[in-house]
N, C-alpha and C positions, 0 to 999 in steps of 0.2 A: 694195304689200306689202313690208314691210321685214323682213329676217331679221337677228337679232342673234346674232353668233357670239361665243361665249365661249372663252377659252383653256382647253384640257383640263387638268384637275388631274392632276399626276403621280401615279403609282401609290402612291408613298410618302406622298402628301399629300392623300388623298381628303377631300372636304368632308363628313366624317362628324362627328356631334356629339361633341365632346371630343377629336377627333383620334386618331391611331394609338396614342398612349401611354395614353389612357384605355381603349382596347381591350386593350392589354397588361396594364393593371392588372386589368381584368375577367377576362381569361383567367388571370392569376396567382391570383386568388381561387378561380376554378373548379378549376384544377389543384392548388392547395394543399389544397383540401377533398378532392378525389379521392385525392391522395397520402396524406394523413393518415388516410384511412378504408380504405386498402387492407389486406387481411388480413395479408400478410407483415409490413408495418410495424407493425400493431397487435400481432401476436404478438411481434415483436422488442422493442417497448417494454415489453410485459408481462413478457417474460423478463428484460429489463434491470432493471425495477423490482423484480421478484420476487427476482432474484439479489442486488440491492443490499440489500433488506430482510433477506434471509436471512443475508447476510454481515455485516450491521451489528453491530458490537461483538464479533465473533468473533475478528478478527485481534488486536485490542488488548485483548480481554477487558474491554471497557468503559473502558479507559484509553488512548485513542488519542493518537498523536503526529501532529499535523496535517501535518507534512512528509512523512508516509507516506500519510495519507488522501488528499491531493490526487493522488498518483500512482495510488492505487487506483481513481480515477474514470475511468481512461483505457481500460481493456481492454474493458469491457462495451459502450460506445458503438460499438465496431467492428461488433458484430452489427447494431445499428441502421443503421450506414453501409452494410453489405452489402445490407440490405433496401431501403434508399433507392436504391442503385445499380440493383437489379433493377426496382423499381417505376417509377423515372424513365425508365429505358430502355424499359420496356414502354409507358409513357404516350406517349413521343415516337413510338413505332412504331405507335400505336393506329390512326392513319389509314391506314397501309399495310396493316395486318391486315384492316381492314374495307373496304378499297377505296374510301376517300373522299378520298384525297389530292387528286384533281383538283378537288374542290369548293372547296378553299381558294383556288383561283385567283380566285374572285369575291369573296373576303372582303377586309376591310381589312388584315389582318395578313399580312405577308410571312413566309417561313419563318424568317428570322433573328429577327424579333420574337417569333414563337411560341417560339423557342429561349430568348429572354430570359425569357419568362413561365415556362417550365419551370425555368430556373435559379433564378428567384426563389422558386419553390415549394420548392426544395431548401433555400434559406435559412430558410424557415419550419420545416422539419424540424430543421435545425441549432439554431435558437433553442429549440425544444421540448426538444431534448437538453440544451442549456445549462441550462434550468430544472431538469431532472432531476439534472444534475450539481451544481448549486448546492444543491438540496435534500439530496442525499446528503452533501455536504461540511458544510452547515449543521447537519444532524442530529448529525454526529460532533463538530463544533466546540462544540455546546451541551452535550455531556456533561460532568458535573462533573469527571471526571478528565482532560479533554483538556489537552494541553500543546503547545508548539511553535508554528510559524508555517507556514501554507500559502502556496502560490504561485499567483497568478492565471494566470500563464503555463502552469503544469501543468494547471490546471482548464480552460483553453481547448483542450487537446489533443483531448478527446472530441468537443466540438461541431465543431471544425475537421476532424476525421477524417470525421464524417458529411457535412460540406460537401464535402470532397474526393471521397469515394466517390460522392456524388450527381452531381458534375460529371463524374466519369469515366464514369458511366452515360449522362449526357447526350451526351458526346463520342462514346462508342461507338455510340450510336444514329445519330449523324450520319455516321459513317464506315463502319459495317457495318450494312446493312439486314437483319439476321437476328435472330430471337428467341433463337437459341442462343448468340449472342456473349456476352451479359451473364452467363448462368450459367457458361459456360466461363471467363470473366474472373474470376468470384468464386472458382472453384476454383484458378485460377492465383494470385490474391492470397493465398489461405489458404496455399498452398504456399510462396509467397515469404516470408510472415510467419513461418511455422514454421522455415524455413531460416535466415533472418537473425536471428531472435530468440534463437537459441542462441549467438550471438556475444556474448561478454561484453566484448570489447575492440574498439577500432578505431572510427574515425569513420563507417564505412559503415553501421553499425547505426542511425545517426541519420537515414538516408534513409527509414526506415520511419515510418509515422504514429505508432506507439506504441512506445516503447523501455522494455522491462521489465527492472528489476534484480532478479533472482531471489535475494534475500538477506533473511534476517530481521533484519539489522542496522538499527538506528535510530540515525542520527547527528544531531548538531546541525544545524539548517537551513543555517547558513552554511558547513558543511563538505561538503555534498552534491556540489557541483561539477557538477550537471546544467545544461546550457545551455538551460534551459527557455524563456527569452524568445526566443533565436535559433530554437529549434525551432518555437515558435508562429508566428514570422515566416515561416519556411520553409513551414509547412503553409498559412498564409493565402495566401502568394504563389503556391504551387503550385495551390491550389484556384481562385484567381482566374484564373490563367493557363490552366488546363484549361477553365474555363467560358468565357472569352473566345475561346479557340481553337474551341470548339464553336459560338459565334456566328459566327466567321469561316467555319467550314466550312458553315454554313447560308446564307451569302451576305451577311452583315453586314459588308462591307468598308468601314467608315466610318473616317475619321481618328481619331475618339475611341476606337473599338475597337482599332485598330492601336496607338495610344499606350498604351491600357490593357494590351495584351499585353506591350509592351515594359517598362512599369513593373512588371507582375506578375512577369515573368521576372527583372527586376533584384532584386525582393524575394526571390524563390526562391533566386537565386544567393548573395545576401548572407547570408541565413539559413543556407543549406546549408553554405557555406564556414565561417562563423563557428562553427556548432555542432560542427564536426569538429576544432576547434583543440586539444582536449585540456585537461588541467588546467594552470592557470597556476602559475608558481613560487611565488607568494604563497599559493595554496591548498595546495600541497604542504607548504610550511613550516608553515602553520596546522594541517594534519592531523598533522604530526610533533609539534608542541607539545601538541596535545590528547591524543595517544596516549601521550606519554612524560613530559610535564611537568605534575604536579598543580598547579602554581602558577597555571595558567590558570583554575582553578575558584574559586568563592566558597564560603566555609565559614560555617555558622551552628551555634550551640549550642542544644540543646534537651534538657531533662530529663537532663542529665549526659552526653549524647553529642554528638559533633560530626559534622556532615553536610557533606561537600565535594562540590559538584555543579556541573554546567554550568548557566548561568543559566536556560535554558528549563525545566529540571527542578525549579526551586525549589518549585512547588506540590506536588510529590510528597513533600517532606520529611515532611509530616504522616503520610502513609501508612507510610513507612519507620519513622518514630519509633514508631508504634503497634505494629508488629511487634517492634521492639527492646525496647520496654517489656514486652510480653507474654512474650517469651523470658526476659528477665532476671528477671521476677517468679517464674519457676519454678526459678531457679538457687539455689544455696546458697553459703555462704562469702562471699568477697569479690566473687564474680562478679555478685552481685545489684546491687552498686553500682559495678561496673567501668565506667570511662569509656572507651568505645570510639569509634573514628573510622570512620564509614561513608563510603567514598570511591567515587565513580562512576568506572568505567573504561570506555573505548571503545578499539577498534582501528580508527582512521580512515585509516591510511596507505595503504590500498588502496581507499578509497572504498566504494562499494556493490557492488563486483564480487567480494568475497570474504567469507567467514564465518570469520574467524580467532578462535581461542579466546583467552580472557583469561588472563593469568598470575596465579597466586595472589600476594597481597601477603605480604612477609616481615617488615614492621615490626610490632611488638607491638600487638595489640588493634585492628588495622585490618581492616575488612570491605569486600569488593567488592559494589557494586550496579551492575546494568546499566542500560540505557536503556529496556528494556521492563518493563512492570508489569501485574499482574493475572493471574488464572488460575494456572497452574503456577509463574509467577515468584514468587508469594508464599511458598509453602513452600520453594522453592529458596533464596531470600534468608534465610528463617528458619533453614534448616539451616546456612547460612554463618555467621550470627550465633552460633548455638549452638556450632558448631565452634570459633570463636575464643574464646568464653567458657571452653570446656573445655581447649583445647590452648594457648591463649595467642597464637597467630598463625595466619593463614590457610594458610600453607605447611605448617605442622606438622599442621593439622587435616585437610588433604586426604590426608596420608600415613598416617593412623591405620588400624589394622585390628583392634585389640583391643576389649575390652569397653566401652571409653569411648564407642564408637559408640552403644551403647544409651542412655547418658545424653544424648548429643548429639541423637539422634533424638527422645527424650522431650521435651527442651526445645524442639525445632523444631516438634513436632506436638501436644504435650500441651495447648496453649491453643486449638486449633482446635475448632470446633463439631462437626465430623465428622472426627476425626483419622484414621480408617481410609481415608476417601476421599482425604484429603490425602497419606497414605502412598503410595497408588497413583499419585497425580499426580506425586509427587516422584521416583519411581523410573523408570528408563529404560524398563523393559518393562511399566509399569503394573501390577505385581504387588504382592501383599501377603504372599506366602510365598516361601520359598527365598532364594537369594542374588540380589543385584541391585546395580546402580550407582545411587547417589543423586545426582541432579543438583544442581548449585550454579552460581552465576554464573561461577565459574572451574572448576578441576578438581573432579570428583565424589568422593564417598565410596564405599567398597566395603563393602557389608553382606553378611555370610554368613548362612546359614540359621539358625544358632543365635541370632545377634543379632536376626534378624527375629522368631523365635519368642518371645523374651523381650519384645521391644517390643510385639508383639501382645497379650501378656498384660497389660502395663502400660496400654496404651490402652483395654483393656476394664474396668479398675478405676476407681473414683471418682477424679477429678482431685486432690481435696484430700488423699486418703490417700497417693497416690503422691508428690505434691509434698512432703509432710511427710517421707517417707522419703528423698527425694533431698536435701533440705536437711540432714537429720541425718547422712547418710553421704556428704556431698559430697566430702570429701578422698579417701576410698578409691575412690569411684566415678570420680573423675577422675585417679586415679593410673595412670601408664603400665603396660601389660602386665596390667591387671586382666582377668579372663576374663568371658565372658558368664554362666557359671554362678555366679561370685562376685557379679556385679551382680544376678543374679536372686535370690540368697540375701539380699543386703542390701535389696532392694526388696520382698521378701516374696512372690515368685511362684515357681512351680515351675521347677526347673532344666531347661534345654533338652534335648530328646532328640536334636536334630541335632548334627552334629560342629561344634565351634567351631574353625574353621581359616581362616586368612587365605587369600584366593584369589590374592593376588599378592605 
């Protein structure tokens, strides 16, 4: 009788069909399916998608700048990331909760290989987030009024945040065998984000996954100065580093894993140091030129007006020209054919960390237009055009407080389909009675109660009737120191009952 002795197969190399990595792939599919069907993650994705759909078009009023849209995709995925952190942590601790950890000793997969499978399930959640981010950005990019250029690096922040948070949950499960650790970590991360997100300056804020610039300013994409590519490298390196450390903690002390940790740590350090470098001297000089030197703009003529804009805003010229034409069509005298210059102004010297007011232009017949458009920006620009047609220059129009404001506001709103709604939108307090500040791209106009009363009467009259009276009495209506009562008499409406007095 002869016995044949075979060499035992090492625990990492058991003679199973497909080998250990086939088992890792099978477990990855299983854990991915479980992860993506967990209630917290489903709720997080539904909130993410619902918030995205609800906010769509509201910030830019249907005229988005893509260099703002890409940053707007970053905050909502943090909710998904926190849900992934909790769900992955709970999945890794499942065997401990159910008392089945000792059964894994007879299976093909060692603990570190099971950790790899959990890590790959996080990648699937990050890829799903990337699809949502791409859909959000694509929807805005396809809008007819979209301008500018988005950044792939900015779009990667959301998915990389989900990946990082999932890896943190995985590492936490390997280090702390408690179900309470992950929820407490979520609370700590939220506190950390709220604390550091309030910092407008300094490189330390770039250590956060998402860096929010809380400003309504829209700048040309080449003047933003955000180190988006370095930040994406930092997040990718940090996520990879945390995931590989989790594999090490689970016993996967292989040369490839150790080399991966070293490489990921190097990525994190390179990205982290580079993103904290601040604005380059070239960027500072470019911002200075864009803020103070109109020669950097390109100018086009259209229907007797000149439009000087930054290159990315070229598609908006048609919208601005439509407003200019409508305002001039209501004017009288030489204003109807007045050749004006619409000049785009920005304040880029402080980047996205401030919201500086624009200075009124003093050159004759020049009108300021900003970088935002749609919604309230339309009547604000219309009021600026009307003010220049009446006063001759923007600086003089913003200092008016006499009855000429009635004429200015009629020109600004008389062409609107719903002028009363436009009146409320263009006033600071959203009112249509009493005194208020009328918003413009630069300094606003001050309307008193008497002027508002006369304007309301005019807006209630047929447009053609009022337009004819404005044209026939143009010289007197635009004369300095004309009163609201005299303007009402010339325009055929009742004299105001309110006191006609300048507020400032």
